[in-house]
TIVO-2410 file (N, C-alpha, C; in nm, 3 decimals):
# residues 54
REC num residu      c1      c2      c3 atome chaine
REC   1      X   5.887   5.725   7.516     N      A
REC   1      X   5.842   5.828   7.608    CA      A
REC   1      X   5.835   5.963   7.538     C      A
REC   2      X   5.935   5.996   7.458     N      A
REC   2      X   5.936   6.124   7.386    CA      A
REC   2      X   5.818   6.131   7.290     C      A
REC   3      X   5.782   6.016   7.232     N      A
REC   3      X   5.669   6.014   7.139    CA      A
REC   3      X   5.538   6.042   7.214     C      A
REC   4      X   5.531   5.992   7.337     N      A
REC   4      X   5.412   6.017   7.418    CA      A
REC   4      X   5.399   6.166   7.449     C      A
REC   5      X   5.511   6.232   7.482     N      A
REC   5      X   5.508   6.375   7.509    CA      A
REC   5      X   5.476   6.455   7.384     C      A
REC   6      X   5.520   6.407   7.267     N      A
REC   6      X   5.494   6.477   7.141    CA      A
REC   6      X   5.347   6.466   7.101     C      A
REC   7      X   5.282   6.359   7.142     N      A
REC   7      X   5.139   6.335   7.117    CA      A
REC   7      X   5.101   6.356   6.971     C      A
REC   8      X   5.175   6.290   6.885     N      A
REC   8      X   5.143   6.294   6.743    CA      A
REC   8      X   5.161   6.431   6.681     C      A
REC   9      X   5.254   6.509   6.731     N      A
REC   9      X   5.280   6.641   6.677    CA      A
REC   9      X   5.198   6.751   6.742     C      A
REC  10      X   5.107   6.716   6.831     N      A
REC  10      X   5.022   6.814   6.898    CA      A
REC  10      X   5.063   6.839   7.043     C      A
REC  11      X   5.174   6.783   7.083     N      A
REC  11      X   5.218   6.793   7.223    CA      A
REC  11      X   5.236   6.936   7.271     C      A
REC  12      X   5.290   7.022   7.185     N      A
REC  12      X   5.312   7.161   7.225    CA      A
REC  12      X   5.180   7.226   7.267     C      A
REC  13      X   5.076   7.206   7.189     N      A
REC  13      X   4.947   7.267   7.218    CA      A
REC  13      X   4.881   7.202   7.340     C      A
REC  14      X   4.892   7.071   7.349     N      A
REC  14      X   4.829   6.999   7.461    CA      A
REC  14      X   4.898   7.036   7.592     C      A
REC  15      X   5.032   7.022   7.596     N      A
REC  15      X   5.104   7.052   7.720    CA      A
REC  15      X   5.100   7.201   7.752     C      A
REC  16      X   5.097   7.283   7.648     N      A
REC  16      X   5.082   7.427   7.670    CA      A
REC  16      X   4.948   7.460   7.734     C      A
REC  17      X   4.843   7.391   7.689     N      A
REC  17      X   4.710   7.411   7.748    CA      A
REC  17      X   4.707   7.368   7.895     C      A
REC  18      X   4.772   7.255   7.923     N      A
REC  18      X   4.781   7.211   8.063    CA      A
REC  18      X   4.856   7.314   8.148     C      A
REC  19      X   4.965   7.367   8.094     N      A
REC  19      X   5.046   7.463   8.169    CA      A
REC  19      X   4.968   7.592   8.194     C      A
REC  20      X   4.897   7.641   8.093     N      A
REC  20      X   4.819   7.764   8.110    CA      A
REC  20      X   4.707   7.742   8.211     C      A
REC  21      X   4.641   7.628   8.203     N      A
REC  21      X   4.534   7.597   8.298    CA      A
REC  21      X   4.588   7.589   8.441     C      A
REC  22      X   4.701   7.522   8.459     N      A
REC  22      X   4.761   7.513   8.592    CA      A
REC  22      X   4.801   7.651   8.644     C      A
REC  23      X   4.856   7.732   8.555     N      A
REC  23      X   4.895   7.868   8.594    CA      A
REC  23      X   4.774   7.947   8.640     C      A
REC  24      X   4.664   7.942   8.564     N      A
REC  24      X   4.544   8.015   8.602    CA      A
REC  24      X   4.487   7.963   8.733     C      A
REC  25      X   4.495   7.833   8.757     N      A
REC  25      X   4.444   7.778   8.882    CA      A
REC  25      X   4.526   7.829   9.001     C      A
REC  26      X   4.657   7.837   8.985     N      A
REC  26      X   4.743   7.887   9.093    CA      A
REC  26      X   4.716   8.036   9.116     C      A
REC  27      X   4.707   8.113   9.008     N      A
REC  27      X   4.681   8.257   9.020    CA      A
REC  27      X   4.546   8.281   9.086     C      A
REC  28      X   4.445   8.207   9.044     N      A
REC  28      X   4.311   8.224   9.103    CA      A
REC  28      X   4.312   8.194   9.252     C      A
REC  29      X   4.383   8.090   9.293     N      A
REC  29      X   4.393   8.055   9.435    CA      A
REC  29      X   4.459   8.168   9.513     C      A
REC  30      X   4.566   8.223   9.458     N      A
REC  30      X   4.636   8.334   9.524    CA      A
REC  30      X   4.544   8.455   9.537     C      A
REC  31      X   4.471   8.486   9.430     N      A
REC  31      X   4.380   8.601   9.433    CA      A
REC  31      X   4.267   8.582   9.535     C      A
REC  32      X   4.215   8.461   9.545     N      A
REC  32      X   4.108   8.434   9.642    CA      A
REC  32      X   4.160   8.452   9.784     C      A
REC  33      X   4.279   8.402   9.811     N      A
REC  33      X   4.336   8.415   9.946    CA      A
REC  33      X   4.358   8.563   9.978     C      A
REC  34      X   4.408   8.641   9.882     N      A
REC  34      X   4.429   8.783   9.905    CA      A
REC  34      X   4.297   8.857   9.928     C      A
REC  35      X   4.195   8.823   9.848     N      A
REC  35      X   4.064   8.887   9.866    CA      A
REC  35      X   4.006   8.855  10.003     C      A
REC  36      X   4.022   8.730  10.046     N      A
REC  36      X   3.971   8.690  10.177    CA      A
REC  36      X   4.041   8.768  10.288     C      A
REC  37      X   4.172   8.780  10.277     N      A
REC  37      X   4.248   8.852  10.379    CA      A
REC  37      X   4.203   8.999  10.384     C      A
REC  38      X   4.187   9.061  10.267     N      A
REC  38      X   4.143   9.200  10.261    CA      A
REC  38      X   4.005   9.216  10.322     C      A
REC  39      X   3.914   9.125  10.288     N      A
REC  39      X   3.778   9.130  10.341    CA      A
REC  39      X   3.777   9.116  10.493     C      A
REC  40      X   3.855   9.022  10.545     N      A
REC  40      X   3.860   9.004  10.690    CA      A
REC  40      X   3.918   9.127  10.759     C      A
REC  41      X   4.017   9.190  10.699     N      A
REC  41      X   4.073   9.312  10.757    CA      A
REC  41      X   3.969   9.424  10.758     C      A
REC  42      X   3.895   9.438  10.648     N      A
REC  42      X   3.790   9.540  10.642    CA      A
REC  42      X   3.683   9.516  10.747     C      A
REC  43      X   3.640   9.390  10.758     N      A
REC  43      X   3.538   9.357  10.857    CA      A
REC  43      X   3.587   9.385  10.998     C      A
REC  44      X   3.712   9.355  11.025     N      A
REC  44      X   3.769   9.383  11.156    CA      A
REC  44      X   3.769   9.532  11.187     C      A
REC  45      X   3.807   9.613  11.088     N      A
REC  45      X   3.805   9.758  11.107    CA      A
REC  45      X   3.664   9.808  11.130     C      A
REC  46      X   3.568   9.755  11.053     N      A
REC  46      X   3.429   9.798  11.068    CA      A
REC  46      X   3.376   9.761  11.206     C      A
REC  47      X   3.410   9.642  11.254     N      A
REC  47      X   3.363   9.599  11.386    CA      A
REC  47      X   3.424   9.685  11.496     C      A
REC  48      X   3.553   9.719  11.481     N      A
REC  48      X   3.617   9.805  11.581    CA      A
REC  48      X   3.555   9.943  11.580     C      A
REC  49      X   3.523   9.996  11.461     N      A
REC  49      X   3.460  10.129  11.452    CA      A
REC  49      X   3.322  10.125  11.516     C      A
REC  50      X   3.246  10.020  11.491     N      A
REC  50      X   3.112  10.009  11.550    CA      A
REC  50      X   3.117   9.996  11.701     C      A
REC  51      X   3.215   9.924  11.753     N      A
REC  51      X   3.224   9.907  11.897    CA      A
REC  51      X   3.268  10.037  11.964     C      A
REC  52      X   3.345  10.120  11.895     N      A
REC  52      X   3.387  10.249  11.952    CA      A
REC  52      X   3.272  10.348  11.956     C      A
REC  53      X   3.182  10.339  11.857     N      A
REC  53      X   3.069  10.431  11.848    CA      A
REC  53      X   2.967  10.400  11.956     C      A
REC  54      X   2.944  10.276  11.984     N      A
REC  54      X   2.840  10.235  12.081    CA      A
REC  54      X   2.884  10.248  12.220     C      A
***
C-alpha cells in the first residue's frame, strides 16, 4: 500500500497535485456561492428601490 502511495517516487507530486486541485475546487465553489448571494442581495435592493420610485 505504501508503495502505491509513493507511486514510484512521484507520489509527492501526484498527491500534491490532487490536493491543490481539490483545494481550488472547494475555494471556487465557496466563491461562486458568495457571488450569488451578493448578486441576489443587490437585485433585491434594486427591485425595492424601483418599487419605491413607481
